[in-house]
Structure formats: C-alpha cells, structure tokens
C-alpha positions in Angstrom: 48.8 -94.0 -63.1 50.4 -93.0 -59.0 52.5 -95.5 -57.0 50.8 -95.5 -53.8 52.9 -96.2 -50.7 50.0 -97.1 -48.6 48.9 -101.1 -49.9 45.6 -103.2 -49.2 45.5 -104.5 -45.8 47.3 -101.8 -44.5 45.9 -100.1 -41.0 45.3 -95.8 -41.2 44.0 -93.2 -39.4 42.1 -90.9 -41.2 43.3 -87.4 -40.6 41.1 -84.9 -42.3 36.6 -85.0 -42.8 34.1 -85.8 -40.2 36.1 -88.7 -39.9 39.2 -87.9 -38.3 40.8 -90.0 -35.8 39.2 -93.0 -36.9 41.2 -96.0 -37.6 40.7 -99.1 -39.9 42.2 -101.5 -42.4 42.6 -100.7 -46.3 40.4 -102.7 -48.2 40.9 -101.3 -51.5 42.9 -99.3 -53.4 42.1 -97.3 -56.6 45.5 -96.1 -57.5 44.0 -94.2 -60.6 41.5 -92.3 -58.7 44.0 -92.1 -55.7 41.3 -93.3 -53.6 41.2 -95.8 -50.7 38.1 -98.0 -48.9 38.7 -98.2 -45.5 36.9 -100.5 -43.0 34.4 -98.8 -41.0 35.1 -95.2 -42.7 32.8 -92.9 -44.4 29.9 -94.4 -44.1 26.9 -93.3 -46.5 23.1 -94.5 -46.3 22.0 -95.3 -49.9 18.3 -95.8 -50.0 17.1 -99.0 -52.2 14.0 -99.7 -53.9 13.2 -103.5 -53.7 14.0 -105.4 -56.5 14.0 -109.1 -57.6 17.5 -109.8 -55.3 16.5 -107.4 -52.6 13.0 -107.8 -51.9 13.8 -106.1 -48.6 14.9 -102.5 -50.4 15.2 -99.6 -47.5 18.4 -97.7 -46.3 21.1 -99.8 -46.8 25.0 -98.3 -45.5 27.5 -98.0 -48.1 31.4 -97.3 -47.9 32.5 -94.7 -50.4 36.8 -94.5 -50.5 38.3 -91.8 -49.2 41.1 -89.3 -50.7 44.9 -91.0 -50.3 46.1 -86.9 -48.2 43.5 -87.4 -46.1 44.8 -91.2 -44.8 48.3 -91.5 -43.1 49.7 -94.8 -42.0 50.3 -96.5 -38.9 53.0 -98.2 -37.3 53.3 -101.6 -35.7 52.6 -99.2 -32.1 50.0 -98.1 -33.4 51.2 -93.8 -33.8 51.3 -92.6 -37.4 54.2 -92.0 -39.6 55.6 -91.4 -42.7 57.6 -94.1 -45.1 60.8 -94.7 -45.8 61.7 -97.4 -48.2 65.1 -99.0 -48.0 66.4 -101.9 -50.1 68.8 -104.4 -49.3 70.8 -106.8 -52.1 71.2 -110.3 -51.6 74.7 -111.2 -51.7 74.5 -114.8 -53.0 71.8 -113.9 -55.7 72.6 -110.6 -56.2 68.1 -109.9 -56.3 67.3 -106.8 -55.0 64.3 -106.3 -52.2 62.5 -103.5 -51.0 61.5 -102.2 -48.0 58.9 -100.6 -46.5 60.2 -98.2 -42.8 58.3 -96.3 -40.5 60.0 -92.9 -40.2 58.7 -93.0 -35.8 60.1 -96.2 -34.7 62.0 -97.8 -37.6 60.3 -100.9 -37.9 59.7 -102.4 -41.3 55.9 -102.7 -42.0 
C-alpha cells in the first residue's frame, strides 16, 4: 500500500484534465488505487432507474475519484505547493512528531 502525502480534509488544486485549475477539499483518500475524491471535481451524470428507495429515478450527479498525480496541495496562502516533512523531538518525553511543511512559504499545513 502506498503512503500518500495528501490527507483527508486538505485543500488541493487539479493540475490536469477537464477540471484543470479547480480547487476543492479532499473528501476521501484511496491509497490502494492512488486516487482521491475531491469535492466538486470530476462530476459525472448517472442515469438511475426508479426503485423502491429512489422512486423518482432520473439523472443523478455523481462525483468520481481523480488520480493522485493530477492534484497538487494548496498552502495556507492558496498557492500550489510541494511538501517536505520535518521531524521534531520533544526534549522532555523524547517523542518524535512529524510536521508537514509547504515548500512555497515554509508554513505548516
């Protein structure tokens, strides 16, 4: 299983495809498929038949996941950035903590 740097709740920008330039929040992460479900991006229309649960049926909008390589993380200023990870060690307990830091402005994400 791959370890992705983008987490659920992060703000990302789409850098390739039909929705290029669109920003949104990550709703789900699928690391086994290298895909992310981003709010308001990659919307497709599914034709649904009427059923007992959905008596109306019709055309329903459905959001589909996008590939991890087609998104880039946004920093606190709203600019696309890469990540670097720094580790700090607490002097009292000796416990290590990881921080995700934006390359563009050096602030923690």
